[in-house]
N, C-alpha and C positions, 0 to 999 in steps of 0.2 A: 325475687319478687316479694313485695311487701304483703303482710298478712291481710291487709284490707282488700287487695286485689284477689287474693286466693279465696277470700270469703264471698266476694261479690260475683266472681266469674260464673259459678253454676247458675245463678239467677239470671245473669245477662244472657248466657248461652241458651237457657230455656226460653227466654223471650224471643231471641233471634230464630230459634228453630221451630217456633210455633207459627204456623201459617195463618192462624186466626189473629195474631198480633200484627199491628201496623206500626211502622216506623215513620213518624211524622217528619222528623228532621234528620237529614243526612249528616249534619255536623257532628252529632254524637258518634256516628260510626267512624268518621275521619279522626276524631280525637282518640277513639279507642285504638285505631290502627297506629296512630302516633305513639300511643302508650306502649303497644307491643313492640314497635320498632326500637324504642328506647330500652325496653327490657331485654330484647335480643342482643343489644349492644353490650350488655353486662353479663348475661347468662346464656348458656348454650340452648339451642332450640330443643334438643332432646330432654334436657333437664326441666325446662318449662312444661313440656308436654307430659312428662312423667309425673310432675307435681300437680298438674291440672288435667286429668283425663277427660274432663268435660270438653276441652278444646278438640281433642281427637274425635270425640263423639259427635260434636256438631258438624265437623267437616265430613265425617262419614254419612251422617243422616241427610245433610243438605244435598250431597251428591246423588242421593236416591230419590229426593223429593222433586215435585214439579209444582208449578204455579206459585213459586216463592216470590216475595217482594223483590223487584229488580235491584233495589239498593242493598238489600240483605244478601242477595246472590253475588253481587259485585264485591261486597265486603268479604264474603267467605272465600271467594277466589283469590283476592289479594292477601287475605290472612293465610290461606293455604300456601301461596307462593312464598310468603314470609318464612314459614316454618320449613317448607320444602327446600329452602336454601341449604339446609343440612342434607348432604348426599345420602346419609343413612336413612333419614326419614323420607326422602324422595323415593328411594327404592322400596320402602315399606308401603307407601301409598300407591306406587306403581304396581306392586304385587297384589294389592287389595283391589285394584281396578279403579281407585279413586282418581288418579291422575288422568287416565283416559276418559273417565266420565266427565270431569270438569274441564280439561284442557285438550283432550284428544279430538273429539268430534263435536262440532257445534250443534249437530242435530240432537245430541244427547241432552242439551240444555233446553230444547224446544224452540220452535220457530218464533213463537211469540216473545219468549225471553230474549232471543238473539237480536230481535228488532229494536230492543232498547239500547240506546247509546251507552247508558250506564253499565250494562252487562258487558258490552264489547270492550269498553275501556277497562273494566275490572279484569277481564280475561287477559288483556295486553299487560296490564300492570302486574298481574299475578306471575306471568312469565318473566317479566323484568325482575321481580323479586327473587326468582329462582336462578337467575343467571349468575351463579356462583360456583358451579362445578360442571365438569365435562359431561356428566351423565344426561344432562338436559338436551344436549345437541342431537344425539341420535333419536331421542324421543320426539323432538320437534320435526325432524325429517321423516320419521316413521309415520306420523299422523298428519303429514302435509300441513303442519302449522305454518311453515314458511310461506306457502302459497296464500294462506289466509291472511297473514300479516301483510304481504305484498298488496293484496286486494284492499285491505283496510286503509292503505295509504290514500285511497280515493274515496274514503268514507264521507258521507254528507256532513257528519259532525267534524268540525275543525279540530276539536280536542282529540277525538279518536284518531284522525288522520295524522296529526302531529305526533301523538304517542306511538303510532305504528311505525312511522318513519324513524323515530329515535330508537325504538326497540330493534328495528332491522339493522341499523348502524351498530348498535351495541352487540348484537348477535354476531355480526360479521367480524368486528374487532376482537371479540372474545374467542371466536372460533379460530381465527388466525393466530392469536396468542397461544392457544392450546396446541395448535399444529406446530408452532415454533418449538415449544417445549418438547413435544413428542418426537420431533425429528432432529433434536439437538445432537450434533455430531455428524450428521450427513452433509453432503456437499450443498452449500448455499452461497448466495451472493451476499457479500458483506459490504455495507456502505458506512463509512465512518464520517460522522458530522460532529457538530458542536455538542450534541447530547450523548455521544458515545457511539457504540457499534450497533448498527441497525441491521437486522437480518431480513433479507428478502427471500421468501419461500417460493420454490418452483410450484407450478400449478399441479404437479404430480403429488405434492404433499398436502393439497387442499382436501378438506373433508367434503362429503356430499352436500352438507348444508351450505358451505361456502360456495361451492360450484353452482348451486341453485340460485343463490343471491347474485353472484357475478353474472350468471346468464340473464337474469332479470335486468340488471343494470345495463349490460351490453345491448339487449333488445331495445330498451327505452332510449339509450343514447342514439340508436340508429332510427328511431321512430320519426315519423313525419309530424306528429302532434307535439306542439310546443310544451304542453302540460306534462307529457311523459318525459321529455328531455329535462324539464325543470325538476321533476321529481327525482330523476336519476342523479342530477348534479347536486341537489341538496343532500341526497343521501351520501354521496361521495364526500361532500364538504364536511358532513358530520363525522364521517370516518376519519378523514384527514385531520380534523381538528381535535381528535381525541389525544389523550396523553400517551398512547401507545403507537409509535410511528411504524411498527412492523406492518400494520395493516395497509397503509397507503403505499409504503415502499414495495410491498408484494403486489399490490393491485395496479400500480402505475404502469408498468410495462404492458399490461393487458388492455388498459383503457386509453393509453396515450394516442394511438392511432385514431380512435373514435373522437377524442377531444380535438385533434388536429383537423379532422373533417368538419367539425362544427364551426371552426373559425372561417371556413370557406363559404359558409352559408349565411343566412339571415340571423343576426344575433339579437333580434328583438325579443325581449322577455327572458333571455338566457344569459345576457352579458354579465350581470351581477353575480349570479351563482357560479358562473364559469370563472370569473375573476377571483372569487373567494376560494375556489378549489385550487387554482393555480398558485395563489399566494401560500396556501397551506402546504402544498407540495414543495414549493421552493424553500420553505423554512426547514424542510426535512432532508431533501435530497441535495447533497453538496454539488457545487458547480463544477468540480473537477471530474465528475463521472461522465464518461463519454456518451453513454447510452441516454443520458437525460437531456431532452431538448426543451426543458421547461423555460429556459431564458428566452429562446427563440419564440416559444409560444406566447410568453408574456409580452414580448415586443410586438408580435403580430396582433395580439388581442388589444393592446393599448392603442394601436393605430386604427383598429376596426371599431372601437366603441365610440359612442357619441361623447361630447365634452363632459356632460354631467357624470356619466358612468366612468369616464377615463380619469376624472379627478380622484375618485375613491381608490381606483386601482393604482394610480401614480403615487398617492400618499402611502399606500401599503408597500410599494416597491422601494420607496425612499427609506423605509424603516428596516428593510432587509439588511443583514450584516454582510452577507456574501454575494451581494448583487454586482454583476459586471458593470464597469464604468459606462459603456455606451448605453446600456439599458437605464442606468441611473440618470444620465443626461436626457434621455428621451422622456423619462418621468418628470424631470424638472421642466422640460418644455411644455408638457401637458398641463402642469400646474400653473405656469405663467401665461398661458394662452389668453384667458379673458382679460387680464390686466394689460397685456401687450396690445390687444385689440382696442381697448378703451382709450389708452393713452395715444394710440395712433389716430383714432377718429376724432378725438377732442382737439388735438394740435394746440394744446395750451402752451407748450414749450417747444424749443427747437427740436427737430427730429433726431438729431445726433445724441441728445441727452435723454431721450425718452424710449427709444426702441429697446426692448428687452431681448428679444430673440428673433432670428430670421427663420420663419416657419412657412410651411406649404400653405397654399391658399385654401385647400379643402378644409382645414381646421377653421379658418376664418369664416367660411360659409356656415358651418355648423354653429359657431359662436354667434354670428350675426343674427341667425334665426332665433336663437334662444334669448339674446339680449333685446330683441324687438318686442318681447312680451314682458309685462311688468313683473308678474310673479316669478316667471322663469329667470328673469334678469336678477332679481333680488336673491333668489335661492342659489343661483350659480355663483354670484359674487361672494355671498356668505360662505359657501363651501370652499371657494378658492382662497379667501382670506384665512379661513380656519385651518386649512391644510398648510398654507404658507406659514402661519404662526407655529404650527407643530414642527415644521421643517426647521425654522429658525431656532427652536428650542432644543433641537437635537444636539447632543454633546459633541459629536464628531461628524462634520460635513466634509465630504471628499470632493466637492465641486466648488470652484470659485464662481461667484455670481456677479453680475453687474449691479452692485448694491446701490449705486447712485441712481441708475435708471429705475431700479425697483422702488427706491424711496420716492422718487418723483411720481411713479405710477400710483402708489398708495395715496400720496398726497392729492393726486388728481381725483381719485375716487372720493376722497373725503371732501374735497372742494365742490365736487358735483352734488354732494348730499346737502350742502347748505347754500348752494347757488353762487359761490364766489368764483367758480370756473365758468368761462363763457365759450362753449364749443362752437366751432365754425361749420361743421358738417351736419347734414340731416340726421345721420346715425347718432352722432354725438349729442345732438339736441334731444333726440328721442330717448336716449339713455339717461340724460340729465332729468327729464321729466319723470322717469321711473324712480330715480334715486333721491330726488329732493325730499328732505325730511325723513328719510328711511332710517329708523333707529337701529335696526338689526345690522345693516351694513356699517353704520357709524361705529357701533360697538366693536365689530370685528376688525374694522380698519384701525381703530385706536390701539387695539392689542398688538397688531403687526407693527404699527408706527413706533410703539414703545419698545418692541423687541429688536428693532433693526438699528437702534442708536449706536451700538458698539462698532458698526461698520461705517458710520458716517465719516466722510472725509473732507468735503469742501465747505467753504464759507457759505456759498450759495445754497447748498443743501441744508445746512443748519438754519440759515435765515428763512428759507421757505417753510421748514418744519415749525419754527418758533412762531412765525406769522400765522400759519394755518391754525395752530393750536390756540393762539390768542383769539383768533376769530371765533372759534368754537366756544371759548370761555366767555367771550364778550356777548355772544348772541343770546337774546332772551328766549329763543325757541329751542335751545339745546336741552335735550332730555337729561334728567338728573343722573341716570347711570352713565350716559355718554359724557357728561361733564366730569364725573368722577374719574373715568378712564382718561379723559383729556388731561386732567391735572396730573395723573400718574405718568402719562407719556411726557408731559412737559417737564416734570422733575427729572426724568431720564435724559432728556435732551439738554437740560441745563447742566446736569452733572457731567455730561459728555464734554461740554465746553471747558470744564476745569480739569478733567481727568485724562483727556486725550494727550497723545504724544506731542501734538501741535497745539497745545492749549494756549501758548503765547499768541497764536493767530486767531483762535476762536474766542478767547476771553474778551477782547474788545467788542465783538459782536454781542456777547452776553451782556456786557455793561450797557451797550446801546439799547438792548431789549429791556433791561431792568429800569433804565431811566426814561423809557418811553411811556406807553399807556399801561404798562403792566400793573403798577401800583393802583392806579385809578380803577382798573377793571377788577382787581382783587377787592378793593374797598366796596365796590358795588355788589359783588357776589357775596360778601360777608353778611349782607342784609337782604338777601333774596327772600322772596315770599315762600319758597319751598325750603323746609328745614333740612332736607337731604342735601341741598346745594350748600347751605350754610355750613353744615357738618363737614362735607367733603372739602370745602375751601379752607376751613380751619385745620383739618387734618393735613392738607397739602402745605399750608403755611408753616405748621409746626415742623414737618419733615424738612422743609426748605431751610428754616432757621438752623436746625441742628446740623444739616449737611454743609452749610455755608458759614458756620460760625467762625472759621479761621480766616475768612476773606474780609479784610478790613473795610473795603468799599461797600460791601453788602451790609455789614453791621452799621456803618454810618448812615446808609440809605434808610434802613428800617428805623433807626433811632430818630431820624429827622422827618420822616414822611407822615407822621401823625397816625399811624395804624395802631399804636399801642392803646390809646383811649377807646378805639373801636372794639378791641378785644376785651377790654374791661367791661364795656357796655354789654357784650354778648354773654357775660356771666349771669345776666338777668334774663336770658332768653327763656321763653315759655317751654321749650323742648329740652328735656334733661340730657339727651345725647349731645345737643349743641353746647350746653353748658359744660359738659365733661370735656368735649373737644376744645372748647375755649380755655379751660384750665390747662390742658396739655399743651396747647399752642403758646400760652403765656409762659409756661415752664420752659419750653424750648427757646422762646424768644429771649428769655433772661440770660441765656448763654452768650448773647451778643452784647450784654451790658458792659463788659470789660472794655469795649472800644468806645462807649458813649462818652467817656470823659474827654474825648477829643472834640466833642461837639461844642458849638458856642453856648448852647443852653444846657450846660452840664448839670446845673442845679435842678432844672425841670426833669432831666433824665433820672437823677437820683430820687427825686420825688416820685417819679413814675414807678421806680422799683419798690418804694415804700407802699405805694398804692396797690401794687400787685400782691405784696405780702398780706396786707390787711384784707384785700378782697378775697384771697384764698382762705384766710382764716374765717371770714364771714361765711363762705360756702360750707366749710367744714362744720361750722356751728349751726347754721340755719337751714341749709338746703334739705328739702324733704325727700329727695330722691337719692338712691345709692350711687348712681354712676358718677355724678360730680364729686361726691365726697371721696370715693375711691381714687378718682383722678388726682385730687389734692394730695392725699397721702403718698401716692406714687411719685408725684412731682417733687415733694420734699425728700423722698428717698433718693431720687436721682440727683438732686442738688447736693445732698449730704455725701453721696459717693464722690462728687467733685468738690473737694473741700474749698476751692476758691469761690464757689457760688454763694456761700453764706459767710458773713463775718463771724468772728468769735462771739460778739454780742448777740447777733441774731441766732447763732447756734445755741447759746445758753438760754435765751429767752423764749424762743419759738418751739423748739423740738420737744421739751418736756410738756408744754401745753398741748401740742398735737398728740403726743402719746397718751396723755390723760383723756382727751376728747375721744380719740380713736378707740381706747380701751372700753369706753362706755357706749360706743355706737352699737345700734341694733343690727346693722348689716354685717354679716360674718366676713364678707370679703374685705370690708374696711378694717376689720380686726386683723385679718391675715396680713394686709399691707402694713398695718401698724406694727405688727411683730417684725416684719422685714425692716421697717424704719428703725425699730429698737436695736436690731442686730447691727445695722450700720452705725448707729449712734454709739453703741458700746465700743466698736472699733475706733471711732473718733476719740472717745474718752481715754482709751488705753493706749493710743498711739504715742503719748508722751512717756509711757511707762515701759517702752521697749528696752530690751536687753541686748541691743546690737553691740557687737564687739568693737565697733568703731565709734560708738557714742561716747560723749564726754561723761566721765564718772562723776555722779552727783553725790553730795554729802548725804549722810543718813537722815538728817533733819529735813533736807529738801525732799528726799523720797518719801519720807513719812508724811509730809504735808501734801504731796501729790496723791498719795493713796487716800488720805482723809478726804480730799476734795472729790476724788473719784467715788468713794463710798457714799458721800453725801448726795452727789448727783444721781447715783444709782438708786438711792432710797427715794429720791424725789420724782422718779419716773412714773409712779402710780401704775405699775405693771401687775399688781396682784390680781385685780379683777380680770385682767386680760388673760393671765395664765390659768385662771380657774375655769375658763370656758371649755366645755367638753370638745367642741369642734376644733379647737386649736391645740390639743394636747401634743400632737406630734411636733408641730413647729415650736411649741413652748419647750418641749424637751430639748430640741436642737438649740434653742436660745439659751437655756440653762447650761447645757454642755459647753456652749461658747464662753459663758461667764466663768465656768469652772476652769477651762483652759487658760483664761486670762489670769485667774487667781493662782493657778499652779505655776504659771510663768513668773509671777511676781514673787512667789515664795522662794524661787531660786536666785533672786537678785541679792538679797542680803538678809542675814538673820536678825539684824537690828530692828527691822520693822515687821517681824514675823507675826506679831500680834495683829497688825492691821490686815495682813493677808488672811489670817484666820477669821477676822471679822467678815471679810468678804466671802469666805467659804461658808460661814454661818448664814450670811444673807442669801447666798445661792441655795443653801439647804432649805431655807424658809420658802423661797420661790418654788423649789422643786416639790416640797411637801404640800404647798398650797394646791397643786393640782393632782399630785400623786395620791393625796388623801382620798380624793374621789375616784381616781383611776384604779388604784389597787383594791379599794373596797368593792368597786363594781366587778373587777375581775374575779375576786374571791367569791363573792356572793352570787354572781350570775354564771360565770363560765364553769366554776367548779360544782355548781348546783345541778342536780339531776333534772330539775324542772326547766325545760327549754322556754317556757313562757316567761321566765324571769330574765332571760338573756336579751337585754335591750341594746346590744352592740350590733351595728350593721342591720341587715335585712332580717325580717322575721323568719324563724325556722319553721315554716308551715308544715313541712313533711314530718317533723318530729313532734309537733304539738298534738295532743289528743285530749279527749274530754276529761280524762283522769287528772290532767294537769291544772284544770281550771280552778276547782274549789281550793286546793291548798295554795296555789300560786296567788290568786286574787285575795284570799284571806290574809296571807302574809303581807302583801302590798298595802292593803287597807290598814292593817295594824301599823306598819311602818309610816304610812302617810299620817295617821292620827297622832303618833308619837312626835313626828317631825313638826306637825302643825301646832301641837301643844307647846313644844319647846320654842318655836318661833314666836308664838303669842306672848310667852313670858319675856322673851328678849325685847319685843316691841313695847310691852307695857312698862318695862324698866327704863326705856329710853324716852327722851323728850321728842317733841315734834321736830325740833331743829336737827336731831340726830337721825331722823327717818329719811333715808336717801333712796334713790332708785335701786342702788345695788343692794341695800339692806332689806328692801321689801320685794320689788318685782323680780330681780335676778334670783334671789333665794327661793321665791315662790316657784319660779320656773324649774329650778333644780329639784324642789320638793315634789312637784306634781308630775314630773316627766315619767317616772317609772310606772305609776298607776295608770296614767292616761295611755301610755304606750301599750301596756299589756291588755288593758280592757278594750282598747281599740282592736287589737288582734282577735280577742274573743268575739266581739260584736261582728267583726267582718266574717269570721269563720261561721258564725251562727247564720249568716245570710247566704253564703256561697257553698258551705259544706255542712249543711244542717243534718243532724241525726238525733234520734231519741236521747242518746246519752249526752250529747252536747246541749240539747234543750234543757234537760234536767239540771245539768251543771250551771248553765246560764241562769236558770230560774232560781237556783239555790243561792247564788252569790249576788244577784241583782239587788236585793234589799240592802246588803252591805254597801254597795256602791251608792245607792240613793241616800242612805243615812249619812255616809261620809260626805257626799256632795252637799247635802243640806247643812251639815255642820260647818263645812268650809264656807258656803255662801252666807251663812248667818253668823259668821265670826265678827263680832263687834270690834275686836282689836284690829283685824285687817281692814274693816270698813273705815275706822278712824285713821288708820295709816294711809289709806287711799285719799281721804279728805285732806290730810296733812300735806301730802305730795301735790295735790291739786290746788292748794291754797295760794301758791305763788312764792312760797319761801324757798323752794328749790327751783333752780334754773333748768327747766325741761324744754326740749324741742317739741315741735308740733306733733310728731309721731308719738312721742312718749305721753303727751297730754291726751291724745286720742285713746291710747291704751288704758290710761288711768280712768278716763271718763267711761269707757266700756266696762271696766271692772266695777265701777260704782253702780252702773245700770244693772249689771248681773247680780250684784249683792242686793240691790233693792228688789228686783224681781224674784230673788231667791228667798225673800222673807227676813232680811236682816233687821228691819224696823218693826217686826211683829213681836208680840210678847204674850206670855201666859197661854190661855186656852186657844187663842187665835193661832199662835205659832204651832201648837201641837196639832190642831186641826189641819193646818197648812201642810205639815209634814206627813200626816196620815193620807191626805189627798194625793200628795206627790207619790207616795208609795203605791197607793191603789192605782193611780194612773199608769205607773210603770208596769205593774202586774197585768192590767187590762191590755195594755199595748202589746206585751209579750204574748198573752193568750191569743190575741187577734192575729199576730204574725204567725204563730204556730198553726192556727186553724187555717190560715190562708195557704200555707205551704202544704198542709195535708190535703 
């Protein structure tokens, strides 16, 4: 425990133990409990109590007091339970009468106190905290605590009732585990399942506490009140769902008969908890145990539940690993019932193609009743489709399904949602009225339609799916999220036509679809009024181009349909997400360009590729949002990995420019992608320097010339500023290591050009030093320093920073900032306006200011949330240093002139950089850079007085 806690605890305990004090906010008590829980996780309870005797004193004193604040009493009971988790301390409190006073008899607490829900909840949670050793079980039985907990399950407070039910389940599981350990070696029933050997204890081995709880459960299971049965089933579900299967394995033979009797009665209100119990039991008890009738009970329950409840149970059965095949088939039947009914009453297609399953009429009556009401109809279909999608996602399905009929049924539901299906029966017409325009059903149906493609077999099936999906994409009423899912499902079906074993039969149908209305619908959606639809369409088109890049007919279709100019136009979309997706789509579409030479207008296709390149460069140079610029750099990286995408001329001319622009970009993700591009580019440059044993041996002069070209290109990449960025050091190190490996490989080729290889190594060392200079200095000065306030790597070390660190740390940082500013001013004064660049001014200022801003921000934050007299004094002592250094920085004429030189237009800056420069100019003007003489001195004095008065006001407000 930290010294701060030890120092504060006596004062906190004094306040809590004083009945005259009132605790306004319970949140502080909850946080204090969280603190103690964290401490007990690292230190033993006895050690904490020995080190802090005030804790024992307050527990003893509170147990003797009356009329305490209910929140404080609840806190003390939970705190007592936390420390009484130690069996030794539990016995000590029991001997002193503290345990019986707080937890033994509720009358000891007073009737008025027990009427408070907070006290009752604290009593339950205190027992829960103590449930770590066997000594608690006899205590609970001795003082009739089990009966109290059982009664609290019906407490008017929902939170108290829920806590009591969970505590009762935990006590039962813990008691049975203790009994198992105590009787280890005696005769027991052993059931082996997937999780190992589970021991079922005979009732003779049960403790008195377990017998009391089991008696309560049996009485409630035989009760005529539904609420009592629900309570017993929920309690058993919690026990069976625990991580210790011995509990339910031991209890199941005792309650199996009662559960079977429940199935013969009315299941209203108890169907769901009964299903949850049966599923939990079936996961533990293996099917080869003759005494277990769980599978028969599950089948009977599945037949007895209404359709909505049966869906959940059926989905759980299908997920069981050891489920018998007949029961699994019964579960599939339950899941398919609503779809089977809908496709029957709509009669959109011939009956032979649509009937999923031959089922009893009693199911249909239940389904018809639910589907006749709109809300019930929508909920039932959404649940059905959701469970069906989960079933299709299962890696191993042991049942063969009529996938053709299943596909047709899902298509029928989707057609009813947009009005393209025309049912002929009154029930079908009523259902269509409920489903028309229902987005929830459409989303769920699209998920299933996309997942079922791998089992599509016939041309008619594919044709219906493609037509229905195109109807959704064409409809102006389609919701944005539904259209996105429609496009995803369409991509799956189109890929199915090319990847299936009978692709020679399905591909003509795909060609017919592509040359139909598909392109015109896509063009319309590319300029939809909703940006989400434009974005989804672009994303789909990019994926489609990449997946179909090897299909010549598709490449020719895209090259001749006139969609490329539309994508270029979308690069100017007002929404940045759409522009980024347009960049990605153009990048994917460019993979098709190798087939465009076969088009009659080959020249226009070549010109289009040039337009794409120039447009992407404009995005990288001018776009004010980060998403499109990131997309551009990623597109060029993808192209570069596929060497045929860029000609050698484009490779030499474009990539260095992109690397230079990306290295100066303000978005850190753009910089990361730029480093990735640089890595790929280095691989391309060194590909001709390979030392393959099968390569033709070149002359020394030729190799020397190659290395010189490589070195020159490497020097022209403008990577220095990129590698100096703190946020990219790890990737920069990887990049430099990559160059080192290339250089070492070249050193092994021939000694005749060892000098050139050494030059490359020196270049690598320069790159490495350019960022290691900052990295190593920071590591030595920050990590090795004893002052944690100076550690600006990662998150602030709040727990280690104290008021003693503030004065020396901030003083040191102010001195370093002043020296750095003085040095920078000299360098700027020695250079002309033309030599003042963004990197030499703004980037270096960012590096200079970061340490002081970071550490002073920590001090200011701690002064607000962790205020103390020591911290206030330290803050007040160093604040004048901060104000003076800020005034000196703001009033630097050299920096002010540098800002003006950058804003004059001599430097090519983007919109974001210009805004930063203009903001810096405004800050300098408001900071007094244009003042002189006494006016400037007076301004600085006022600034210092204002800071002091502000600090005095804040301190007085906190006191």
